[in-house]
Structure formats: C-alpha cells, structure tokens
C-alpha positions as CSV (number, residue, x, y, z in Angstrom):
1,X,56.5,14.9,72.6
2,X,55.8,14.7,68.2
3,X,55.0,17.6,66.8
4,X,51.4,19.6,66.9
5,X,49.2,18.3,64.3
6,X,46.1,20.6,62.9
7,X,42.9,18.9,61.8
8,X,40.9,19.9,59.1
9,X,38.5,21.0,61.8
10,X,40.5,23.5,63.9
11,X,41.1,20.5,66.5
12,X,45.3,20.9,67.5
13,X,46.8,17.8,69.2
14,X,50.3,17.3,70.5
15,X,50.3,13.3,70.8
16,X,52.7,12.1,73.6
17,X,54.4,8.7,73.1
18,X,54.8,6.3,76.2
19,X,56.8,3.3,76.4
20,X,56.1,0.7,79.1
21,X,58.5,-3.1,78.7
22,X,55.1,-5.2,80.8
23,X,54.5,-8.8,81.7
24,X,51.4,-10.2,80.2
25,X,49.5,-11.9,83.5
26,X,46.1,-12.8,82.4
27,X,43.3,-11.0,80.9
28,X,42.0,-9.9,76.9
29,X,42.9,-7.2,75.5
30,X,40.3,-4.6,74.3
31,X,39.7,-1.2,73.1
32,X,38.1,0.5,76.5
33,X,38.5,4.4,75.3
34,X,35.8,4.5,72.1
35,X,38.8,6.2,70.3
36,X,41.0,2.9,69.4
37,X,38.9,0.6,67.1
38,X,41.5,-2.6,67.5
39,X,44.2,-4.1,70.2
40,X,46.3,-7.1,70.2
41,X,49.1,-8.2,71.9
42,X,52.0,-9.1,69.6
43,X,54.9,-11.2,69.4
44,X,58.2,-9.1,69.2
45,X,58.7,-11.0,65.1
46,X,55.1,-10.6,64.9
47,X,54.8,-7.1,64.9
48,X,52.7,-4.9,63.0
49,X,54.9,-2.1,60.8
50,X,56.1,1.2,63.3
51,X,58.0,3.9,63.0
52,X,60.7,4.7,63.4
53,X,60.5,6.6,66.6
54,X,58.1,3.7,67.5
55,X,61.3,1.2,67.3
56,X,63.7,2.9,68.9
57,X,61.6,3.4,71.9
58,X,60.3,-0.4,71.7
59,X,64.6,-1.1,71.9
60,X,65.2,1.0,74.1
61,X,62.1,-0.7,77.0
62,X,63.7,-3.4,75.6
63,X,67.3,-3.1,77.2
64,X,66.0,-1.3,79.9
65,X,68.7,-1.2,82.8
66,X,67.1,0.3,86.0
67,X,67.5,4.0,85.0
68,X,63.7,5.4,83.0
69,X,64.5,7.8,79.7
70,X,62.5,10.3,78.8
71,X,64.5,12.1,75.7
72,X,62.7,12.5,72.3
73,X,63.3,9.5,70.6
74,X,65.1,10.3,67.1
75,X,62.4,11.2,64.0
76,X,60.3,13.1,67.0
77,X,60.1,16.8,67.2
C-alpha cells in the first residue's frame, strides 16, 4: 500500500496496487467507473512507461508459481 496522498481540496487517499496475471478471452477494454479516461491491452514489449514498483509487481505476476504474494513492492511504503 502506498503512502497517504493529501489533495489540495483536503481529500485524503491511500492507494493499493494489485497485479493479476490474466488471459484475454473476449470483449473490448473500456473505462467504466467514471474516473478513468483510458484503458487498453498491451503486449509486454509495448507497455507504456511504468513506475519501478509497478514493473516489479508485473514481473512477480508473470513468474507466478502457485503462491500468492502480499508483500509491498520495493519503493512502496
């Protein structure tokens, strides 16, 4: 879980990043919650720039060996 973020309007949030290894079956990726503006599928060699902690979580998901991992990624609070 990341550090608490305090926005200029006083709102406070703490974010939890989850990473899953999934297999595309069908359908079109689209934002549905009103907060996201873009969503998409990417080949591994065409990913947009990621934070080091996101890259670490992605590597862990791709190396999944049947054991769920709950520790923070390096760089996460």
